[in-house]
C-alpha positions as CSV (number, residue, x, y, z in Angstrom):
1,M,2.2,2.7,-11.1
2,T,0.8,0.5,-8.4
3,L,2.2,-0.9,-5.2
4,K,2.0,-4.5,-6.8
5,D,4.7,-3.6,-9.1
6,A,7.0,-1.6,-6.7
7,V,10.8,-2.7,-6.1
8,V,11.3,-4.3,-2.5
9,G,13.3,-1.7,-0.2
10,Q,12.4,1.3,-2.2
11,E,10.4,4.0,-0.6
12,Y,7.6,5.7,-2.5
13,V,4.9,8.6,-1.7
14,I,1.5,7.2,-2.3
15,R,-0.3,9.3,-4.9
16,R,-3.8,8.2,-4.6
17,I,-5.8,5.3,-3.2
18,D,-7.9,4.3,-6.6
19,T,-11.2,2.3,-4.8
20,D,-15.1,3.5,-4.8
21,D,-15.3,1.3,-2.1
22,E,-15.5,3.6,1.4
23,E,-15.1,1.1,3.7
24,L,-11.8,0.0,2.0
25,N,-10.7,3.6,1.6
26,A,-11.7,4.0,5.8
27,F,-9.3,0.7,6.4
28,L,-6.4,1.8,4.5
29,F,-6.4,5.5,6.2
30,S,-6.8,3.6,10.0
31,L,-3.7,1.9,9.1
32,G,-1.7,5.3,8.0
33,C,-1.9,4.4,4.1
34,Y,-3.2,7.9,2.6
35,S,-2.1,10.3,-0.3
36,G,1.1,12.0,0.6
37,E,2.2,9.3,3.3
38,T,5.7,7.3,2.6
39,I,5.4,3.5,1.6
40,T,8.3,0.6,1.5
41,V,7.4,-2.5,0.2
42,V,9.7,-4.7,2.6
43,S,8.7,-8.0,0.4
44,H,6.6,-9.4,-2.5
45,L,4.6,-12.7,-1.3
46,K,2.4,-15.1,-3.5
47,G,-0.9,-13.5,-2.6
48,G,0.1,-10.3,-1.8
49,C,3.2,-7.9,-0.3
50,V,4.4,-6.7,3.1
51,V,4.8,-3.0,3.5
52,S,6.0,-0.5,5.8
53,I,4.1,2.4,6.6
54,K,4.8,4.7,9.5
55,D,7.2,2.3,11.2
56,A,4.7,-0.7,11.1
57,R,4.6,-3.7,8.8
58,Y,1.3,-5.1,7.4
59,N,0.3,-7.7,4.7
60,I,-1.8,-6.7,2.5
61,D,-3.2,-9.0,-0.6
62,N,-2.9,-8.2,-4.0
63,Q,-6.4,-6.6,-4.7
64,L,-5.3,-3.6,-1.9
65,A,-1.9,-3.7,-3.5
66,E,-3.5,-2.8,-6.7
67,A,-5.5,0.1,-5.4
68,I,-2.6,2.1,-4.0
69,L,-1.2,4.0,-6.7
70,I,2.6,5.3,-6.2
């Protein structure tokens, strides 16, 4: 299941990041988004979603949300 399909308000554990783009991996890692970390979808938006990672909120687009497997 990807983050795009996640239920709002439920906490999930990131299983893996499904991308071959090293720059994207580095960006997500800098946000604290990596395997084993917890993530919560705060809300779904038309172009993506708002997530909470380590007490911070980020707006990510659908492409990123589909790369994060929970």
